[in-house]
FIKE-696449 format. One line per 5 residues: number of its first residue (from 1); for each residue z, x, y of C-alpha. Coordinates in steps of 0.1 Angstrom, whole numbers, plus 5000, padded with zeros to 4 digits. Example, Ala and Ser with C-alpha at 12.3 -4.5 7.8 and 13.67 -1.06 7.14 Angstrom:
# residues 2
1 = 5078:5123:4955 | 5071:5137:4989
This chain:
# residues 573
1 = 4463:5830:5086 | 4475:5808:5055 | 4481:5780:5082 | 4446:5778:5095 | 4428:5778:5064
6 = 4455:5752:5050 | 4435:5727:5077 | 4403:5735:5073 | 4397:5714:5041 | 4373:5682:5051
11 = 4367:5701:5078 | 4345:5730:5054 | 4306:5711:5061 | 4315:5714:5098 | 4328:5748:5102
16 = 4298:5759:5081 | 4270:5740:5094 | 4280:5751:5134 | 4275:5786:5124 | 4242:5779:5105
21 = 4228:5759:5137 | 4238:5787:5163 | 4218:5810:5139 | 4190:5788:5139 | 4193:5792:5179
26 = 4194:5829:5175 | 4163:5835:5156 | 4147:5815:5176 | 4154:5833:5208 | 4147:5867:5189
31 = 4111:5856:5179 | 4106:5845:5217 | 4101:5880:5231 | 4071:5888:5203 | 4057:5861:5213
36 = 4059:5866:5250 | 4045:5902:5244 | 4015:5887:5224 | 4014:5861:5255 | 4009:5890:5274
41 = 3990:5917:5253 | 3962:5896:5239 | 3963:5865:5263 | 3967:5869:5296 | 3951:5907:5296
46 = 3927:5899:5280 | 3923:5867:5296 | 3922:5842:5269 | 3934:5807:5282 | 3934:5794:5245
51 = 3955:5819:5236 | 3978:5812:5263 | 3977:5781:5262 | 3989:5777:5224 | 4014:5796:5230
56 = 4032:5783:5260 | 4036:5752:5233 | 4049:5773:5209 | 4079:5783:5233 | 4083:5747:5244
61 = 4088:5736:5207 | 4111:5772:5206 | 4130:5757:5233 | 4131:5721:5221 | 4145:5727:5185
66 = 4170:5754:5198 | 4185:5732:5220 | 4184:5702:5196 | 4200:5732:5175 | 4228:5743:5202
71 = 4237:5710:5204 | 4241:5701:5167 | 4268:5736:5170 | 4283:5725:5195 | 4290:5691:5178
76 = 4306:5704:5144 | 4326:5732:5165 | 4345:5710:5185 | 4348:5685:5157 | 4364:5713:5136
81 = 4386:5729:5160 | 4398:5693:5172 | 4406:5684:5136 | 4421:5712:5123 | 4442:5722:5155
86 = 4453:5684:5151 | 4466:5691:5114 | 4480:5723:5128 | 4502:5701:5156 | 4513:5677:5127
91 = 4526:5707:5105 | 4546:5721:5134 | 4556:5686:5141 | 4564:5678:5105 | 4581:5715:5102
96 = 4608:5706:5133 | 4615:5675:5111 | 4625:5692:5083 | 4648:5722:5102 | 4689:5717:5106
101 = 4702:5718:5142 | 4711:5754:5135 | 4677:5765:5127 | 4660:5740:5157 | 4685:5756:5184
106 = 4673:5791:5175 | 4637:5782:5183 | 4645:5754:5215 | 4632:5730:5226 | 4610:5748:5251
111 = 4595:5774:5224 | 4590:5737:5204 | 4573:5720:5235 | 4551:5750:5242 | 4542:5756:5206
116 = 4531:5719:5201 | 4509:5720:5232 | 4497:5748:5250 | 4497:5775:5215 | 4479:5744:5196
121 = 4455:5741:5223 | 4448:5779:5223 | 4440:5778:5192 | 4417:5751:5192 | 4399:5768:5220
126 = 4397:5799:5197 | 4385:5780:5164 | 4355:5765:5190 | 4346:5797:5200 | 4347:5815:5169
131 = 4323:5790:5153 | 4298:5792:5180 | 4295:5828:5188 | 4310:5849:5160 | 4281:5848:5140
136 = 4259:5838:5163 | 4265:5872:5191 | 4266:5897:5162 | 4238:5884:5147 | 4213:5882:5185
141 = 4226:5918:5191 | 4221:5931:5157 | 4187:5914:5155 | 4176:5925:5190 | 4185:5962:5179
146 = 4162:5952:5145 | 4133:5939:5164 | 4132:5965:5192 | 4127:5991:5164 | 4098:5967:5150
151 = 4084:5973:5183 | 4094:6008:5189 | 4112:6026:5165 | 4123:6057:5192 | 4134:6035:5215
156 = 4157:6013:5196 | 4179:6043:5193 | 4190:6033:5231 | 4198:5999:5214 | 4220:6014:5187
161 = 4240:6039:5208 | 4245:6011:5233 | 4257:5987:5205 | 4280:6012:5191 | 4298:6019:5220
166 = 4305:5986:5235 | 4320:5980:5195 | 4346:6010:5200 | 4355:5995:5228 | 4358:5958:5223
171 = 4378:5968:5186 | 4404:5991:5212 | 4404:5958:5235 | 4410:5935:5207 | 4440:5954:5193
176 = 4461:5960:5224 | 4457:5927:5235 | 4469:5911:5206 | 4506:5923:5214 | 4499:5918:5253
181 = 4494:5880:5248 | 4520:5876:5224 | 4546:5892:5258 | 4527:5865:5277 | 4534:5835:5252
186 = 4573:5840:5257 | 4574:5844:5291 | 4558:5809:5288 | 4587:5799:5266 | 4611:5818:5287
191 = 4597:5797:5321 | 4596:5762:5301 | 4632:5769:5292 | 4639:5771:5327 | 4623:5742:5342
196 = 4635:5717:5319 | 4670:5730:5323 | 4666:5724:5363 | 4653:5690:5358 | 4679:5683:5330
201 = 4706:5687:5351 | 4688:5677:5386 | 4724:5660:5397 | 4742:5686:5389 | 4721:5715:5407
206 = 4719:5687:5436 | 4752:5679:5437 | 4768:5714:5438 | 4742:5726:5468 | 4725:5755:5443
211 = 4690:5741:5446 | 4682:5773:5463 | 4699:5792:5435 | 4679:5770:5408 | 4646:5780:5430
216 = 4653:5818:5427 | 4656:5816:5392 | 4628:5797:5385 | 4606:5823:5409 | 4624:5850:5387
221 = 4609:5838:5356 | 4577:5828:5373 | 4574:5868:5384 | 4580:5878:5343 | 4556:5855:5331
226 = 4528:5866:5362 | 4535:5904:5352 | 4532:5895:5315 | 4502:5878:5313 | 4489:5899:5345
231 = 4487:5928:5314 | 4477:5905:5292 | 4442:5901:5314 | 4445:5936:5324 | 4417:5943:5293
236 = 4402:5912:5298 | 4393:5922:5335 | 4375:5955:5324 | 4360:5942:5297 | 4332:5923:5312
241 = 4322:5952:5340 | 4323:5978:5311 | 4300:5959:5294 | 4279:5952:5324 | 4278:5992:5330
246 = 4269:6002:5296 | 4243:5978:5294 | 4224:5980:5326 | 4228:6020:5321 | 4212:6014:5287
251 = 4186:5995:5309 | 4177:6018:5336 | 4173:6044:5303 | 4152:6022:5285 | 4127:6008:5317
256 = 4123:6053:5321 | 4115:6054:5287 | 4092:6027:5287 | 4071:6038:5316 | 4070:6077:5299
261 = 4052:6054:5264 | 4036:6036:5284 | 4018:6060:5309 | 4011:6081:5272 | 3995:6046:5263
266 = 4018:6044:5232 | 4033:6013:5246 | 4019:5981:5261 | 4033:5962:5290 | 4038:5931:5267
271 = 4062:5954:5251 | 4081:5972:5277 | 4089:5936:5285 | 4100:5924:5250 | 4122:5959:5247
276 = 4137:5946:5285 | 4135:5910:5272 | 4160:5921:5240 | 4181:5942:5262 | 4192:5914:5279
281 = 4197:5894:5254 | 4225:5919:5242 | 4236:5922:5277 | 4243:5884:5271 | 4255:5881:5239
286 = 4278:5913:5247 | 4291:5893:5275 | 4301:5862:5255 | 4311:5887:5229 | 4335:5899:5249
291 = 4351:5868:5264 | 4353:5851:5224 | 4371:5882:5219 | 4398:5877:5248 | 4404:5840:5235
296 = 4402:5846:5202 | 4432:5873:5204 | 4451:5846:5225 | 4446:5823:5199 | 4453:5849:5175
301 = 4491:5852:5187 | 4494:5817:5195 | 4488:5811:5156 | 4514:5841:5147 | 4539:5822:5164
306 = 4531:5790:5148 | 4532:5808:5113 | 4563:5820:5121 | 4578:5782:5127 | 4563:5774:5099
311 = 4574:5799:5078 | 4607:5797:5092 | 4635:5789:5056 | 4651:5759:5069 | 4687:5758:5062
316 = 4684:5719:5060 | 4697:5702:5027 | 4688:5670:5012 | 4703:5661:4982 | 4697:5632:4951
321 = 4729:5614:4950 | 4738:5581:4976 | 4772:5567:4987 | 4780:5531:4990 | 4760:5517:5020
326 = 4793:5503:5043 | 4822:5508:5020 | 4844:5528:5039 | 4839:5567:5034 | 4866:5589:5018
331 = 4864:5625:5031 | 4879:5657:5020 | 4868:5690:5035 | 4880:5719:5021 | 4888:5760:5035
336 = 4858:5751:5058 | 4844:5777:5086 | 4817:5781:5109 | 4803:5801:5138 | 4775:5792:5160
341 = 4744:5813:5161 | 4747:5843:5186 | 4788:5837:5184 | 4809:5863:5172 | 4842:5845:5168
346 = 4845:5812:5146 | 4844:5780:5162 | 4858:5763:5132 | 4884:5783:5109 | 4896:5771:5076
351 = 4896:5736:5090 | 4910:5712:5059 | 4922:5681:5056 | 4921:5647:5037 | 4909:5612:5048
356 = 4913:5581:5025 | 4888:5554:5028 | 4895:5530:5054 | 4918:5552:5075 | 4917:5562:5110
361 = 4924:5597:5122 | 4923:5611:5156 | 4912:5645:5168 | 4930:5664:5199 | 4927:5693:5216
366 = 4918:5713:5244 | 4880:5718:5256 | 4865:5746:5231 | 4888:5743:5204 | 4865:5733:5179
371 = 4869:5690:5177 | 4832:5686:5179 | 4822:5709:5154 | 4842:5701:5131 | 4828:5663:5136
376 = 4797:5676:5133 | 4805:5700:5100 | 4815:5665:5089 | 4785:5640:5095 | 4766:5668:5079
381 = 4749:5672:5113 | 4762:5713:5110 | 4765:5731:5070 | 4795:5748:5066 | 4788:5781:5062
386 = 4825:5788:5042 | 4845:5758:5023 | 4828:5719:5015 | 4831:5690:5027 | 4832:5663:5006
391 = 4823:5623:5005 | 4835:5603:4988 | 4841:5630:4960 | 4803:5642:4963 | 4795:5676:4981
396 = 4778:5666:5013 | 4751:5691:5004 | 4739:5671:4973 | 4737:5638:4992 | 4699:5621:5003
401 = 4700:5625:5043 | 4685:5589:5047 | 4718:5580:5028 | 4736:5597:5053 | 4727:5584:5080
406 = 4733:5548:5066 | 4768:5558:5056 | 4780:5575:5086 | 4776:5563:5122 | 4781:5591:5150
411 = 4784:5587:5185 | 4786:5616:5210 | 4798:5619:5241 | 4760:5625:5259 | 4745:5600:5243
416 = 4711:5601:5246 | 4687:5575:5260 | 4650:5570:5255 | 4622:5554:5275 | 4620:5524:5252
421 = 4644:5484:5248 | 4676:5481:5247 | 4668:5472:5213 | 4649:5505:5204 | 4674:5523:5218
426 = 4701:5508:5193 | 4679:5506:5165 | 4660:5538:5167 | 4633:5530:5145 | 4658:5506:5112
431 = 4637:5480:5111 | 4664:5466:5086 | 4687:5457:5118 | 4685:5418:5125 | 4690:5407:5162
436 = 4729:5395:5145 | 4734:5434:5137 | 4728:5443:5175 | 4746:5415:5192 | 4780:5421:5166
441 = 4775:5464:5177 | 4771:5449:5213 | 4799:5431:5211 | 4822:5456:5195 | 4815:5483:5214
446 = 4820:5462:5245 | 4785:5466:5257 | 4774:5431:5255 | 4784:5429:5294 | 4752:5450:5298
451 = 4735:5429:5278 | 4742:5397:5300 | 4738:5417:5334 | 4702:5422:5321 | 4679:5391:5323
456 = 4658:5408:5302 | 4685:5410:5272 | 4678:5429:5244 | 4641:5437:5257 | 4654:5454:5288
461 = 4632:5484:5294 | 4656:5517:5298 | 4638:5544:5315 | 4641:5583:5298 | 4674:5594:5302
466 = 4685:5561:5306 | 4688:5563:5346 | 4700:5533:5362 | 4730:5534:5335 | 4763:5542:5343
471 = 4780:5572:5328 | 4797:5547:5303 | 4775:5521:5301 | 4753:5544:5280 | 4785:5558:5259
476 = 4789:5523:5245 | 4751:5520:5239 | 4756:5550:5218 | 4784:5538:5203 | 4765:5506:5196
481 = 4742:5524:5182 | 4765:5539:5159 | 4776:5506:5148 | 4748:5481:5141 | 4741:5498:5107
486 = 4779:5487:5095 | 4784:5526:5083 | 4814:5529:5060 | 4824:5561:5083 | 4826:5559:5121
491 = 4828:5595:5143 | 4834:5588:5182 | 4830:5619:5196 | 4847:5618:5227 | 4822:5593:5231
496 = 4848:5572:5252 | 4854:5599:5282 | 4836:5581:5300 | 4852:5542:5299 | 4880:5531:5317
501 = 4915:5523:5298 | 4906:5487:5298 | 4879:5487:5279 | 4888:5517:5259 | 4914:5498:5249
506 = 4898:5465:5240 | 4866:5490:5220 | 4897:5501:5200 | 4916:5475:5189 | 4878:5461:5183
511 = 4873:5490:5159 | 4905:5484:5142 | 4894:5449:5135 | 4863:5449:5120 | 4866:5431:5082
516 = 4850:5463:5064 | 4877:5487:5073 | 4853:5517:5078 | 4867:5548:5080 | 4871:5563:5117
521 = 4875:5596:5131 | 4883:5594:5167 | 4877:5631:5189 | 4891:5633:5227 | 4912:5654:5250
526 = 4930:5620:5259 | 4964:5614:5238 | 4960:5576:5243 | 4930:5576:5227 | 4948:5587:5197
531 = 4982:5580:5197 | 4978:5545:5172 | 4954:5562:5146 | 4974:5566:5114 | 4974:5600:5119
536 = 4964:5627:5144 | 4946:5664:5137 | 4961:5688:5167 | 4934:5715:5167 | 4940:5749:5189
541 = 4913:5777:5190 | 4896:5765:5156 | 4921:5760:5138 | 4949:5729:5126 | 4978:5733:5143
546 = 4998:5704:5129 | 4986:5668:5112 | 5007:5640:5118 | 5011:5602:5136 | 5018:5605:5172
551 = 5057:5597:5172 | 5059:5629:5144 | 5035:5652:5167 | 5060:5651:5193 | 5087:5660:5173
556 = 5071:5687:5156 | 5047:5704:5178 | 5058:5715:5213 | 5019:5720:5226 | 5009:5679:5222
561 = 5043:5673:5236 | 5032:5691:5268 | 4999:5675:5261 | 5014:5639:5260 | 5036:5646:5294
566 = 5009:5657:5318 | 4986:5631:5307 | 5014:5604:5306 | 5023:5620:5338 | 4992:5616:5353
571 = 4988:5580:5342 | 5020:5567:5356 | 5005:5590:5387
C-alpha cells in the first residue's frame, strides 16, 4: 500500500471530501424513512393535508440536496482516482527506465504493458469505488440497524443478524478472491506476450505456413486465461445471489414479525413501512458493497503487482565519472563471465582483451558463441557478473550512463525503428545533433541513398517497425544512428549482415576514413567483414580461442581456416 499512499499527496482533500459528501447523502437517506413513517401515521391516517404537504416538500428538499451531494462526491472521487492512478502509472514508467536490460527481461514486455495499462486501470476503478462506497455503504447498513432499533428494538435484531451473516460471507469472498484475481492477471500477461510475439513474427509465421499453429497456441493461452478468470469470478457470481437470498429472507421475517406487532397494536403501519425501507436500503447497500469488494480485490491484486515492480532492486549502475566524448576510447576487458537469467551455462566465459584507442577489432565465431553478449558487456548493456570492463581505464560501473551513451555508439543486427520521421529515428531525441551531423552519419553509413530516394528527405515518415524499408536499409539507418553522435567507440553487432558485399566494403572503408579515428569493434560471422581489422578475436562456446590478425589466424587456428575456406568457396561460387 506504500505505492498508493505515496501518490495521494495533492489529492488528500478530494479523497476526504468525496466520502464526506457521500456520508451527507447517506444521512438524508437514513432520515427519509422516518419522515415517511410520520407522513403516514400523522398526516395521511389523520387526514392532515397541511402536514402531508409540508413533509412532501421536506422530502423534495432532501432529494435535491442528496442529489447535489452525490454529484459532488462523484466528482471528487473521479478526480482523486484519476490523479492517483496517473501518478502510479508514471512511477511504474519511471521505474522501468531505471532497470537494467537484464531486469527488464525478467519482467518482459507483456508484463510491463499489462501493468501500465490494464492493471493501472483496475487500480483507478478500485480507488473510485472505494472513495464513493466504502464509508457510505457500511454507514447506511449500520445506520439502518440503529434507526430500526429506534423504531422497534426487538425487530432490530433481525437487521443485526442479517448484517453479521453477510459480513462473514463478504470477508470470506475477499480472502479467497484476491489470489485468484492475481492468477488471472498473470494469465493475461501470458496472453499479451503470445499476442505480441505473433504480431512481431507475422511474416515468419506466414512464410512458413504456421498460421494455424500460432492460432492454436493463442487459443490455448486464451483457454487458460478463461479458466483463471472464471475461477476468479466464481465468488463474485455467488456473492450477489447470496446477498439477495439472505436479505430477502430477512425481509420475509421482518414482514411476518411486523404483522404480528401491528396486529398486537405495538407497531403502526408507518413504522412497518419505515422498517421495510431500512431493510431495502440494507439490501441495496450490501449489493453495492459486494460489487465494491470484487473491484477492490482486483485493484488490490493489481496494486500488489505494481508494488512488486517498484520494489525490484535495479541492477543498473550509474557512476559519476565521464569519458572524453568523441576521443578514441581504449577498452580493457578482464576475466569477464556472464550467464543469462534462467540459463545454466555461461554465455561468456573468462573473456579478456585489451583494445588500444583507435584500434579496429573484429569478433568472429559461429552462432551462439557469445559474440553479441561480449559486445553488450563492453557497451554496458549488461553488467559483468564476474570480472570487469574498463573504458579508458575507468570501470564501466563508475561511469555515468549519459557519458557511456555519448562515447559508445552501438548498432545491432535487428535495427528497431520507431514511428516518426527518419530524422527522429536517427537522433533519438538527441537535440544537440545538427542536420550536418545527421547527413555526415548517413554518408558514412551508406544510407544517403535512402535519403535521396525519399522526396521528404530527413522528414520522411517511417511507420512502426520500419515497414516499407528493406533489411539492409534499416541496418544502415541503425548504423547512422550509432555514428551521428561521433562516439569514440563504435560497436557494430552483426549490423552489416543484410548488406551486399559492395555496400559493406564501402561502409568499412568509410569507417576507416573517419578523421577522429574512433575505436571500432566489428562483430560478424563473415570472415571478409573482419579480415582487414587490426586484430580478430575468434570465439567458440563463449571463450576466446585466439586473437591475431587475419593472416596469422589462418596459420594458428584450424577452426578459422575451416571457416575461411567454407566462406571463400561460397563467395567463389
